[in-house]
C-alpha positions, 0 to 999 in steps of 0.5 A: 900680413895676409889674413886668413879668410872665412871662406877658406877656413870654411873649406878647411873645417868641412875637410877636417870633419872627415879626418879626426887627426885634422880636427884634433890639431885644430883642437890643439891650436885654438886650446892654446892660442884662442878664446874659451868660446872659440876652443869649446866651439871647435871641441863641440863641432868635433863630438860626432866622430868622422862625420862631417857637420852640415855646412850651416853649422860650420859657417859661424864657427869659420867666421868666428875663427877669422874674427879670432885670428884678425885681432891676433897675429900669433894665432894667424900664423898658427892657423895659417900652419893648420891650414897648410897641412889640411887643405890641398895646395890648390884650395889654400892661399896660404903658402906652405912647404914646397911640394911635387905635383904629377898632373895625369889624364885630362886635366882642367886648370883654374888660375896661374900654373907653373909647370915642373916636369911632365903633363900627360893629357890635354890641359885648358887653361881659363883665367878667371877673375881675381876672387874677392877677399874675404876679411873678418869684420872688425869686432864692434865696440859700440859702448861709449866710455864711462864718464870719469866722474862715476861714483859709488855703485860698487854694491850693484856692480857686485850684484850684476856679476852675481846675478850673471854668474847664476846663469847656466843656459843661454844668454845672461839676461839682466834687467836694470830698472829705476827713475829717469836720470837715476844712472841706468845706462852709465851703470850698465856701461860701467859694468859691461866695459868694466868686464870688457876681456870677457866679451872677445865677440865685441860690445854692441848697443842699441838705443830703443828709444822707449820714451821718445816723443816720436815713439819707440824704436821698431825692433825690426830696424834695430836688428837691421842694425845690430846684424850689420854691426857684426858683419851681416851685410844681407838682412832679411826683410821679415822681423821673424827672419831678422831675429832668427838670423840674429840668434844665428850669428851670435849663438857661438859668439861671447858678446856684451849687448846693452838695450838701453831705454826699453819700454816693453818686454815685447820690444826687447824679445826679438833682440835678444841674442842666441844660445851661448855665453852672451850677456844682454843688459836692459835698461828701462824706466819700467820693472820688465817683469814680462822678461822673466819668462826669458830667464831674465835677472832684475836689479832695480836702481835707487838714488845716489846717497847725499855723500854720494851725490856729494862725491859726484859733485866734487869731482865735476867741480873740484874738491876745493870748492866743496870744501870752501862752501860746504853747505852750499854744496850740501844744498846742491846735492840734496836738490839733485834728489840723488839723480847723477843726471841733475847732479852732473848738469848742476855741476857742468853749470858750476864748473863753467862759472869758477868765481861764482859762489855756490850759494847762488846756484844753491838757491836757484836749484832749490826753488820751486819749479813752474809749469806742468810737464814731463820734467815737473812729473819727476818729483824726488823727495819734493824737488823739481830736481832735473828741471832745475838743473837743466834750467841753470845750464841753459841760463849759461848758454850763448844766445846762438848755443840756446838757439841751438839747444831749443832747434836740436830738441825738435829735430825728430831723430834720435841721433844727430850728425853735424850736417844735421845739426847745421840744417836744423840750426840754419848754420854753417858747418863750422858754427854747428860743430861749436854749438855741438861742442859747447852743449857736449861741455855742459852736459846736455848732450852727449858725443857718442862718437863717429858712425863706423861706416860714414865717420861722421860724428853722432850725438845724442840727448837724454830723453829728459834733457830733450824733453826740456829742449822741446819745452823751451822750444814751444815757449820760445820758437814761433810755429813757423820757426819749428816748421822751418826747423824741421823742414830743413832737417827733412830737406837735408836728407831729400838732397843728400839722398839725391846727391847719392842717387846722381852717383849710383842711378844717374839715368834714375835721377830725372825727376824734380826736387822741391826744397825750401832753401838750398841744400848743402853738399852731401858728406861724400863725393864718390859711389862707395861713399854714397852707398855708405851713407844711404845704408847708415842712414836708412833708418833716419831716411825712413823717419824723415819720410814719415815725418814728411808724411805726417806734415802732409808735405806730399812733394817731399814724400814721394821725392825721397821715396824716389831718391832712395831708389839705389838703396832699395836697388842695391841693398834691397830692404824690401819692407822699407821699399814697399813702405816708401813707395805705398806712401809715396803713391799716395801723397803724390795722388793727393798732390796730382803730380803725374810724374810722381804717380808714374815713378811711384806706381813703376819702382813700387811695383818693382819692389812688389814683384821682387817679393812674390806679390805678382798681382799686386805689381801687374796692378800697380804697372797696369795703373801706371800704363793706362795713365801713360797711355791716356798722357800720350794720346792727349800730348799727341793730339798738342803736338800736333797743335805745335806743343813741345815734343819733349813732353810727349818723349817723356810720356812714351818713356813712362808708357815704355817703363810700364810695359817693361815692368809688366813684362817682368812681373809676368816673367817672374810669375811664369807667363812667359808668352805675356812677358815677351810681348810686353818686352817686345812692345817696350823695345819699340818704344824704347828705339823710337824715342831713342832711350839706349840704355832702356832699350838694353835693358829690354834685350836683357830681359828678352834674352832672359825670358828666352833661356826661361823658355829654353831657347838659349840660342835666341837668347845670346843675341839679346844678351851680347848687345845688351852687355855691350850697350850697357857698358857704353852707357856706364852701367856696370851693374846691368852689364854685370846682369847680361854677363850673368845670363849670357854665361847661363845661355852658353852652358845650355848651348853646350858643346864648345860654348859651354867651356866658357860659360863657368868663366863668365860667370865667375867674372859676373860674380866678381862684377857683382862683388865690386858693384855691392850687390848681395842678391846677384851674388847669390843668383850667380852662385845659383847659376854656377851650381846649375851649370856644375849640375848639368855636367853631373858634377853633383859636389861641385853643384852642392858646394855653390848651391850652399854658398848661394843659399847662404847669401839668399837666407838673409835677403829672400824667403822665396829664394831660400825656399828654392834653393833649399828644394834644389839641395834636397834633390841633390840628396 
């Protein structure tokens, strides 16, 4: 069944906002078939009478209705009927009743047309590229299921219900605090999933890693993950902009958000959803009183009563065993100190040995702890509850699984996938799967389900369990063994990112890679899978890069920054782009690697240029140019003495790259004469060494510079040749850029050429949608607005500019301000 798209709904909502009867018809539809949140949102938008709300206010409503329709076939059909009644036939893709059409005067028709009777005047028929289908994102359901052995907590569940009912304005925020292992996360999951029907917008989860040995999670990175979970593909670079976008997209949606393992109010505050009917549950070992100023309610969570610990143990090992040895079972329950984590771990150990008497385990759990560490510090009524339970479960493991447990505990990542586990353990994939399964079976690892984008399985430790695994690794593994584990994990990420680089940007994949051991094949085989993996793993990739930097693995640092080029180029996470290249440049400098330094300067300079830091970008490119020029001078003399020509050509290629980067920086800074001069130098060098793709890119930039200088006639030959050569090189992304500039040039030339300009731009837009480039989609939409404005079609220009602004808002502050200025000038 065809889905109703958000864009189609947005157009209909704009029209209905000016027609009270159409808006009332929508109110009637959502009142009977949609959620209360959607109905209230529609009524709220309609209270302004016949004056249309701004497009920005209507977009969240359109997206909400699209998500509702995606999950309800009956609502979809009713909504389609409303669209047919509201939109003119040419604006709706929904099939409605047959209508008669009369086309008079001069008309320009876009799309397939069937003539039915008379047409007067001239008709120009254009066949644009098929528009991309906008589908509602899947409703996120990220909370793992509650274990079957959950017991009691009925008082706490009732209290959570009471606390949330007390909220009248804004999101309901509840802090569940208590000691580690007491069951804060399980209680929060049980409560939220028990009220699942109250959250049609979905269930979201973020692990804030407040007590991780590798430090707490960064709010900016968590926000990026949350935004992607609700369908936002373009993520702003600044934390404040991400938080603002998060509040906007959640303002009209009833969601449940679990912020797990928080360490401070400052870490939580940017992650809180917008005003509305959302519920945010925060778990922490601290009371988090600082969130009181945000209106939070607080629920301290205590340990289980002994009878509840007994009930939990009974569910884990079977009531019959408890009945046979009630005193031993009581001793076990008391030794666990009322901590569900300890009871579950001890129960899993007993369940795995059905013939062993409970008394044996009870004696082991009652023994004194040894050593001092994070687990020893957890004293509950004098017992080292968690340590004892974990010690007994660990003793049960096979030698291979025990080694896997220790090595996985060393991995500096919050979530493990099977390929990462295989790398850490130094085993084949099937063996890693078995180790993961066995650790899940004995409650030492949690299976949190496959990643929604990559499909890879995901597993994580409770932080106390990971602390135990790391302590065992310190006791058992040598320093060299620990280093090899971390090195294999780092190399896995480097190798997989490099494989993605080879698929997505093969012309960039030219520099060496240093691996301690041969890498395993990547978990993808095509470009789409490679980009999904880069997107999903970007946080882990940066964690790995930082780990390599801390360990002074300089070659790995700059090589990983280099391998992430397609992530930076396609998805534009500018904060990570610049951080990675600043670290990479320092590392390549320490290593004295000329190729690494050159690549970091030019790729990093590109990131600096794109965020408007032009002087810094020019400085980086100038350093790259000076170094390349010195190398060319040295190698020219060496070639004359009989050395290989290849190294000289590589140095000249680096020289051309630096010149090209300087040209781009000058172009964006508005210094067009400087830009043209540097592009022409780069073009000469690239043609001399036979670098066809590079020469085509420089021609593209010369065309863009000519356009900026008001010389479209000079731009066209550069752009046409660039388009042809880039297609021949298989570079669809940059070929689409050339096509976009070509469309803009034809529009400025006017006359007959202007007739094809919009079609070229629409085709470029479709190509960028295929290659997955939101920044260039926004740029082409802006170009379409410029074309419409130059023709005097103010309303059409406003529509294009608003679409462009919608994409730029989450990508670039500079571009967002420019689009807002354009819209203000239109009036």
